[in-house]
N, C-alpha and C positions, 0 to 999 in steps of 0.2 A: 520646490525641489525639481531638479532635472528629471525629465521623463513624464511630467504631468500633462503637457500638451493639450490644453483645454479649448481649442478653437471651437467657437459656438456652432452647433448644428451639424458638424461633420460626423460621419459614422464613427462609432466606437470600434477600435481595432483590438481584437483578441488573438493572441498568438498561442498556438498549441503545437507542441513537439510530441509526436506519437511514433513509436517504433513500428512502422508499417511494413518494413522488410527486415530480414535478419532473423536471428534465433528467437526473438520475442515478438515476431509479427502477429502471432495468434492473439497476443495481448494488445499490441499497439493498434491493430485494425479495429478491435472493439472500442478502444479509447477514442479513436478518430470518429467512429460512429456516434459515440455518446456526445462528443463535442458538437457534431453537426446537428444531432437531434435536439439538444438543449438550446443551442443558439437559434435554430429554426423556430422552436417553440417561443422563445423570448421575442423574436422578431414578429411572429404571428400575432403577438399581443401588443405590438406597437413599439417594441424595443425597450431601451432603458432611458429614462429622462426624455422620452419622445424621439430618441435617436436610434437608428438601425445599428446592429452589430455586424461587422465584417469579420469573418473567420479567416485567419492566416494559418493554414495547416501545413506543417512541415514534417517530413519523415526523418526521424533520428537514426533509422537503419540499424538499431541495436549496436551502435558504434559511438563511443563517447566523443571522439574527435568530430564526427559528423554532427552530433547533437550540439556541440559547442559552436560549430560554424553556423548552424541554423539559428541558434540563439542570437549570435552576433548579427545575422541578417535581419531577424525580427526587430531587434532594437535599432540598428543603424539605418537600414534601408526602409523597412516597413513602419517603423516608429509606432509599434503597438503600445497599447495602454497597460497591458498585463500579459504575462506568459504563464501557461500551464504546461505540465508534462514531465516526462522522465519516468522510467521504471526502476532500473538499477540505481542504487545509491551513488555509484560512480558516475552515472549519467546526470544525476542531480548536481553533483559537484562540477561536472563539465558544463552544464547549463549555467550554474551559479556564477562562474567567472565572467563571461561576457554579459550576462543578463543583469546580474545583481551588483557584483563588485565594480565592473566597469560601466555598465549601462544604467545603474541605479534604478532598475525597473522592478515593480512588484512581481513576485514569482510565487505561484501556488503549486506545490508538489503533491500529487494525488495518491501516491502509492503507500501501502503499508511498508514500514522501514524500521531502522534500528533506533530512531529517536535522536535527541541531542542536537538537532539543527536549531540554532538560536540566533537568527539574523533578523533585524528589524524589518527587512523587506521580504522575508520568506514566511509563508503560511503553509502548514502541512495538514492534509485532510484525510489521510489514511491512518490505520491503527499503528500503535507503537508498543514496545515491550510491556509496559504497564497494563496494556489492554489485551495482550495476547499471552505472553509467557507467564505473567504473575497469576492470572486466574487459571490458566490451562494446566500447568504442571502440578499444582497441589490437587486439583480435581482428578487428573489422570492417575496420580499416585493413590488416591483414595479408591478410585473405581477399579483399578487393576492390581493394586498392591505391588506394582513394580517400583524398584528403587535404583536400578543400575541403568545409566544412560550412556549411549555412544553418540558422538556428534560428528558425522561426516559432513564436510562443508566446502563451499566454493571459497576461494581465497580473495575476498575483498571486504570492505568495511562492514556491510550488513551482517554476514555470518559471524565475524569476529565479535561484534558487539552483542548480537543476540545470544551467542554461546556463553559469553560472560554472564549474562543475566540468567540463562538457563542454569548455569552452575551455581549461582547464588541462590536461586529459588529452590532448586533440587536439594542442595545440601542443607538449606534452612529447614527443609521438611523431612530430613533423615535419609535423603538419597545420595548418590555418588555418581560422578562422571568417570567412567571406566575407559574412555578413549575419546580423542579429539584430533581430527586430521583436516588438512586444507589442500585443495586441489585447484589447478587452473580451470577456468570455466569450460574449456573444451576437452577436459580429461574424460576418457571413456572406459578404461580398464580398471575396475574396482575389485578385482578378485582378491588381491592381497588384503585390502581393507575389510572385505566381507569375511575373510578368514579370521581377521583380528576381532571383528564384531562377534563372531561365533565363539572364539576361544576366550573372549573376555567375560562371557556370561551376561552380556548386555541383554536387558529385557525391553528397552526402548531405544529405537533409533530416532533421534531428533535430527531430521534432515534439513540442511540449508544448501545442498547442492542445487544448482539452477540449470535451466537449459543453456547449452545443448547437452551437458553432462548428466542431466536428470534421468532421462529415459533409460540409458544403459545401466545406471546405478540401480534403478528400481527393478529392472529386469534381472540383473545379477543377484540382487538381494532376494527376489522372489525364488529364483532357481536354487538358492542355497537352502530353502525351506525355513527361513527365519520365522516367518509369520505362522506357518503350519505348525511349528513347534511352540507356538504361544507368544512369540515376540510381537511387539507393537511398533508401528511407524507413526511418527508425528511430523507434519510439515505445515507450518502455520500459514503459508501463502497458498496452499493447494486449494483450488476451486473447480467449478464445473468446466472451465476452459482447459484446465490441466487434465481433467479426467478424459478429455478427448485425445490426449497424447499417448496414452498407454492402455494396454488391455486391462479390463476391470479387475481381473484376478491379481494383477501386480500391486494394486493399491487397496485391495479389499480390507476393510477394517481401519484404514488410515484415519487418524484424527487431525483436524484442522481447527483453527480459531480465527474468525474474521467478523467483520461488521455486517455481513449479509451473506445469505445463501439463497438459492432459488426455492428452497424448502420453507423459508420464512413466509408466513401466510397472511401478513397484514394486507388490507385491501389496496393501499397505495402502491406498495411494492409489487403486488401481483399485476395491477394495471400497468405500471411502468414497464415491467418486463414483457408483458404481452404486446405492448405497443412497440417496444424495441425489436422484438422478434418479428413483428409484421413488417417493420421498416427495413430490417437488416437480417433476413433469414440466412442461415448458414452456420458455420462452425465458430465464428467469433462472437461468443456469448457475452451478455452483460453480466459481469461477475465482480466479486470484490477483490480477490487476489490479483486480478488483472488490472486493478486500479480504476475500473469503471465507476464504482460507487464513490471513490474519492474524487474523481473528476466531476461527476454529476454534483456531488455535494459542494465541491469547490466553486463551480460555476454559479450555483444557486446562492451560496453564501456571499460570493463577490457581487452578484446582482443585488442582493439585499443591502450590501454595504454601499454600493454606488447610489442606490435609491435613497438610503438614509442620508448620505453625504450631500445629495442633490447636486453632485459635481463629480468630475473626473480628476480633480486635484488630488494627487497621489497621497499626500499626507492626510487629507480628510477621509479618503477611502480607507486607508489603513486604520485610522482611528475608529471608523465604523466597523470594519471587518474584525477588529479585536474582540468585539462582543456580538458578532452577527449570529443569527439563529435561523433555522428553517424548521417549520412545523411538521413537514413531511419529507421523506427521502427514502432511499432504499434501505431497508432494515429499521427504519424509524426516524424520528426527529434528530436533529444534531445542532450543536452550538459550539462556537469558539469559546475556549476557556480564557477569560480576560487575562492578558499579560503573557499567555503561554504560546499563542499562535498555533495551537493544536486543538483537536476537536474532542468534545465529550459526546459519546454516542453509545448506542446499544452494541453489545458484542455477543457472539454465539459460538458454541463448540459444536462441530458437526463431525460425522463419521461416514466414510465411504461405504456404501452398501450396494453391491450389484451395479456398479457404474453410476451411482447417484449419491449425492450427499444428503444425509438426514440429520437435522438438528437434534442433538441429544441433550443440550443444556442451553437455555436462554439465560445469559449472565446478567441481563439488564444493562443499565447505563454504567459505563466504566469511564473513569477520569484518566486523561493521558499522563498526568504527573510530569509534565515536561518543564524545561528551564524557563524562568521568568525573564521576559525582555527587560533590558536595562540593567541586568545584573550578571551579564556574561563574565565568566571567570570566577564567580563566587559559588558555582554550583557544587553540589555534593558529587560524589563519584558516580552516582546514577544519572547525572545530568539534570537534577531537579533541585529547586530550592524549597520544595514542599517537604514535609516530614518524610522520613524514610518509609517506603510502602510496607504495608502488612503483607507478609509473604505466605500466609496460610490461607488466604482467599476464603 
């Protein structure tokens, strides 16, 4: 296959596109740090197949056109063996064109997202709706007795797809969607929407607004007294990096659902985060919503696949990656579900409390229930060939 480039003995080339500037720089800088840390660790142990890894790190600048240009450079000029990166789903699509469609290169996307990516050359290592929405919504409804949901959203593919799943799961459990709105990413005046939230009687705001519109929305929602009157905020991507963006009071009580929080106390996760903090002190924390866990997991699963393949021949690496496993990782072990190119892993529900996240429910291992490779076009409406998921968690 084009893109295998297996010259004996040369360094292995890994391309990473991280949004180190722009609205998501607080996430992208952390991702760049993780890439450097993991690749340094692998090289310190002698590399892979006895060959050093060279990191080609590019700044996607939180701009899809820039990410696309950097992906083309990584493929055409640098001739990397694999590409990692992207945060927004629109950025994944921007990278996919030059990297996968044109460059025929293996691409590993690390961020939690809406699911339904089903390309033979793409593997996804972050959570998907079956691992976030499906367990979280029924649990929340049981815990709070809330039934009315309002969905303020950024206007791109991830919020649209997530909201569809929220609607399906909420209504299956006796709830209702009382409002759903979409805004440009840079929208900042949400007063009219918050008036609608209050007048609708919504008990839960399920937020998919993203930076830079996120902080003004949360401030205006807080000022409205929504949570003080007993309302609940849910944001499935919210993590410790996002807590740094806003006053603690603005997100007090917010629920999130991810594959790792710093409150998760297994020894490996604790040691990993301690080491990251020593290497990269500052505000760019190793977190899950920022895609750090997915990038760590993706690099280590890819390492395992190359070792098993005994080669950089791309077809052989993909065959091995299809069932790759890691015994330890942030939040616990992880493994690719054969045929799905997505990861089975531990999931957690956490709640913001005084500027920190506390895990309130360990959900255990959750399956991604994603589309099966080789059967594109035959999926059900949920993007899965597996039986329809149980919505009562």
